[in-house]
N, C-alpha and C positions, 0 to 999 in steps of 0.2 A: 542245407547245403549238400548232408553226405547220404539224405533219403531222395537228394535230386538226383546224385550221380548214380543209386544205384537205380534207382526205375529210369534213368538214362542208357541205363548200362542191359537193361534187361529188354529196352525196347528195342536197343540193338543187336538183341542177339535173337527175340524175336524174331525181328524183320530180317535178316539176315538168313534165318532158315524157310520164313516161305521166299524169297530170294532166291533161294536154291532150287526151291522144288517149283516155283511161277516160272524160271528158266529154262529146266525142262518141259513145262509145256510150251511155251513159250517158240521154243526149239522147232518141236514137231509140227504147230500148226503153221510157223511159218510156211512150213513148206510141204505142209500137205492140207492146209485147212480143216486142220484134224483136233478139235478139243479131246485129248486124252485123257477120258476119267479114269481110266484103268491106272493111269500112274501111281495114283496109290497103293495099287497091287504091289506095285513092281517094289515099293518102300517093304512091303511087309514081307514078299516071296525073299526080301534083301535078308530084313530081321529072322525070320524065320529057317533061314538057313543056314544062319551065327547061331542058331537055339541047334540047330540039327547038328552043328559040327560040335558045338560045346558038349554034347550029349552023346556024341563021338569020341570025348577025349580031348577037344581041342582045348590050351591053355594058355596060349600066346594073343595077347590084345591086339597086337600088332599085325598077326594073323585073320584077325577075325575082322580090323577095320580092312584089309587087301579083299577077303574073302565077302563082306557083305557087299564093296563096290565093284565086284568082278563079276558077280552074281546078277545082283539089280542090271548091268549091263546087257551080260546072255540074256536073261530075263524079256527086257525091253525088244531083245536084236528077232527072239524066238516071238513074245508077240506080232508085232509087223510080219514077220515071216508068216506065221500062223492063221493069225485074225482080223489083220490087216490090209496087208497083201490081197486077199481076194475081192475086196469092196474100195479099192480104189479109186475106183471108174465110177465107182455108184454116188447117189443124190450123198449131201454132209449127213442128212439127217441118219441115212443104214452108217454108215461110222461113225456116230455118235451113238446110235444103238449098239453095235458092237461093242464098243470102250464098256458103255454100261449094263450089256453082257457078260463080259471078261470080267468085270470088276466084282461083278454080283457069283459068278460061277468061283473064281477064285478064292474069298469073302467063305462063301460054303464047302468050296474043299477042307481048309481049316477048321471051319467048323467040325466038320466029319471025322476026318482024320486024325486030329491035333485036338483041340479043345477049344468051345466058346468063352472058357476064362483063361486070363490073363495066362503067360507062362513068364515066369524069372527066366531073367537073362541080365547074369551080372560080371562077366568079366570085361564088360567095356568101365563098370563102376569106377575105376580108380580114375578114372579122366574128370570124374565131378568132384573134384574135389575143390575146398572152400581157401584161398589165399585175402588172409587179414591185411588190410595196407590201411596203418590207424584206424581209426573207428567205421574204414568201410571193408565193406565183407564182397569178395568180388568171386567169382566162379571160374575156377579154370574152362570149365568147358563152355560160355560164356565167350571169354577170350578167343576161345579154339574155335566157334563158330563166328568170328566177326575175322578172325585171320583167315581161317580155311574157305571163308565164302571171298572175303577178299581177291585170295590168290587163281579160286577157280574160274571167278569174273574174268582176269588178267588173261588168264591162261586161255579161258574161251573167248574171249577178243583177241588175241594172239593167231591164235589157230585161224579162226576167221578170217584175220584180215592178212595174214602172211601163208597159210598152205594152199595148196591148189585144190585139196577138197574143199577146205573153210572156202574159197573165192567160188567155186561151184557150188556150194551149198547155199550160199549168198546169190546167187545170178539165181539159180530155181528158186527163190523165197520173190523175186521177183519176175519173174518169167517163164516158166518150168520150159515149155516148148524150146524157147532159142535154147536154154545148155543144153536139150537131147539130140537138135539140129546140129550141135558143136561135137558133137561125142561123148559126152559124157553119160552113161548110164544111170538111170532114175532107179534104180535099184540099189547099187550103190551109194546115192545119195541118201536116197531116206534110210536107207538100214544105219548110213553112217549119224543121221539124227536123232536115231532112234537108242543107238548106242551112245551119245554124247546124254538125253533125256533120260537113263538109264546108270548112266555112271550117276551124273548128282542126285538122282533118286536113292543111290544107293549111301551116298554123303552123307543126303539127311538122315537117312535111315540108321547111320553110326549115330549122329550124335540125339536123335530118339531113344535110341536103344541108353544109352548112355546115362541120358535125362530121367526116363520112364525106369529100365531095370525091369523093364516086362514088353512082351510083345501081346500083340491078339489078331485077332483076323480080321480088325475093323480100320486098325492102327493107321492106315494111310486112307482113308474114306475124307475123313474131315479137315483132312489139312492140304488135301488136295482140291476141296471146294473152297478152300482161303485161298489157297494157290491160283487158283479159278481168278478167284473178285479180284486178287492180284495183279494180273494179267491183266483185267480191264478198266480198273484204277492207272494203268500203265499206259495201255493202248493194246490191245491187243497184236502182234506182229512183231512187235516194237520191242527186243531182245534188255535195252537198256530200260523200255517201259516197263518191265515185266519186273526187272532190280528194282526198279525207283518205286516202284508198288507195293513188291512186297516190302520193302523198307518203313515206306510210309503206313502200311497195314498195322503193322509192327508199331510203329509209333502209335498209330491210332486205338489200339485195342489197349497200351500201357498208361496213355494217358489219359483213359476211360478209364480204366480201372482205379489210378490215383485220384481221377478228379471226382467221380460218382461216391456220394455218401454208401455207406457199409451196405444199405437197409436198397440201393437200387443197383446195386452188383452184379446180381443176376438178369438184371435190363442192359449190361453191357452189349452183348450183341445187336440189341434192335440199336442204340445209337449208333452203336460202327456203322450202321448199313443205312441208318438217317443220311450222316454226313455222306457219305458212301454215295445215295441217291443223287446229295444234296450236290457234289462234287460234278457227276455225269449229266445232269440238268445243265450246270455250268459249259462243263467240256466232254461232251457225249464219244467223241472218239479217244480220250482219254490223256493222261498229262502229255505222252509223247509219241501219240498216235495216228496217224496218217487222216486225214478229213478225207471222207469216203461221201459223194455226193448222190443222196440214197433215190431222190426224187421230191416231186412236192406233192407232200398227204392231207394238204390243206380241203377242210370242206368245201 
């Protein structure tokens, strides 16, 4: 029973992390129809900002957390202005290629000007403490991930449903042309989407730094691929679907790690994607996605 509770907590923590990153992808996609694979590099820039600040003498963990989140939001807006706004009206493939280009450029800048090797960042190690409740070892970091993810999702829902800008973003996700006819500026809505996406990336970066205690140039890339998978599971364009997909992916990964024999542990990702394929065959639009008629493709 204790082992089951331990793994349940692990699944919830991983799922919360995937949900935060997946929500960042989904917010931008719902407005622009862009899968921003440079989202992982926003996480990396946020983490390296903390690294540089510590090197310059920063000692406060709270300031480090604030710096990580603010840096991610600012960088996301900068990416939108410099890289994505010029290709906003281009075909979808152009935006996708641009996102990959930004990702590769940023990774290589860190490799060239910092180091390809992991760089230690210990300022947030104090968050990753272990609490013992009887025989159960609970990570303070995991509890914080769950609480922060829940609060963040609630705050995002309230923003989208109660604020003027949030309502404009929801309307834009349905029909951008009509929103512009009502006097809402497209640049403002899209910049807000990127700012929210970046903030979510910054929050995720804080937990990654605390867990790993180091930063690497490609630290966000593999995570954003999993977040992409979570969005597909939940249904692209659905924020609730992105959150649900992230949680489900966390449960699948931890469940397979527990269920598979040790000698087959390396096949976890293989079985994960087989399960996801089976799910998408049954429900191609994802758990909460809207069904779209793509036409008859029968021979």
